[in-house]
N, C-alpha and C positions, 0 to 999 in steps of 0.2 A: 831641135830643142833641148830636149831631155833624155841626149844623148849620155850625158854623165852623171843619169840618175843610179844605173847600178853601181857604179864606182862610189858614190857618195853614200848608196843603202849599204855598199860591203864596208865601208869604211868605218861607219856607226858601228858596225857589227865587231869589226876588232876592238873598237874601244869596250864594249862590251865584256869583250870575251877577255881583253887585257884588262878591263877593273876588277871582273873574276881571280884571275889570278894573281891580282896585288893584296886584293883582301882576303884572300886563302892564300895566299905566299907559305907561309907552316905547314899547313895540313900536308900530308903524303900525297895529295892528289887530286885533281878536278873534279867536279861531275862528269857525267858524258853530255850533261847539256851545254856547261861551260867551254867546255872542249868539243862540242860542235857548231855554236854558234862562234868560237872563235876561229875554229877549220873553216866552216862555209864562208864566214867574212873574207878570210887571208885568201881562198881557195876564188871567192869570186872577183876579189881582188883584180888575184893575179891574171884570170880568167878577160875578166874585161879588160885588162890590159894589151893582154896578148890579142886581143881582136883589134880595139885601138890601133895595136901597132903594125898588124898585118896589114889593116884598112889604108892606113896612111902611108905607109912606106910602099905599097903594093907590092908587097912579097911577104909568104908566109912562112918561108924556114926560117929567118932568125925571128920571127913571133915565136915559132914553135919550141924552138930553142931556149929563150927565153924570152919571158917569162912563162909560157907553156909549160917547162918542165917544172916548175914551180909548185902547179897544182898538185900531180899526183906526191910530191914532194911533203908539200904540206897535208895532204891526205894521212899518207903513211904516219907520219907526225903524230897525228891525231888519232889515231888508233891505239899508238901505242899511250900504255898508261902512268906519263911519266908527270912529276912532280913539277909544281907550280912552275919553279925556279928551269928546270930541267927544261919545261913545254917551251918558256917563253926565252930560251936561249935557242932553241932548237929552230922555232921560229925565226929568230934573227938570222942567224945563220943562213938560213935560207933567201933571207933577203938581201945579205951582203954578197952574198955568192951571185946573187942576181944582180948588183949592181958593180960585183966588175966583170960579170959577164957581158952585160949592156954595155961599160964602158969599151971592153978591148972587141965588142962588136962594131960599135960607133968607129974606133981608131982603124979596123980591117974595111973602114966604107960597108959594111954590111944594113947599118940600119942611120936614117938620118934622122938628127935632130931638129926640132924649128927654133929658128933663128929669131930670137928676142930682139 
């Protein structure tokens, strides 16, 4: 019943982090707190997605490749003291790479998607 609660909390944290990035877009960098909220939210979302994908597909390897590898990528990005624009672009690049990887994995039969 509450299986998607971590995903919802993570996405709410991402929204707060993005709000700070937009509000302070002209600053040299975001505060450590704003980067932390954004990073923890995004990493939490990716980790939740990896667990859900691994359980539903009953295969760990594809889930570890993506979205699993996105978690340390986000951690590294958050440790860098980037400008809000560069930080947001780097996070977007991680997510875009994940979508491309997921499409590749699906086309090669490594992961399955739900039929709607």
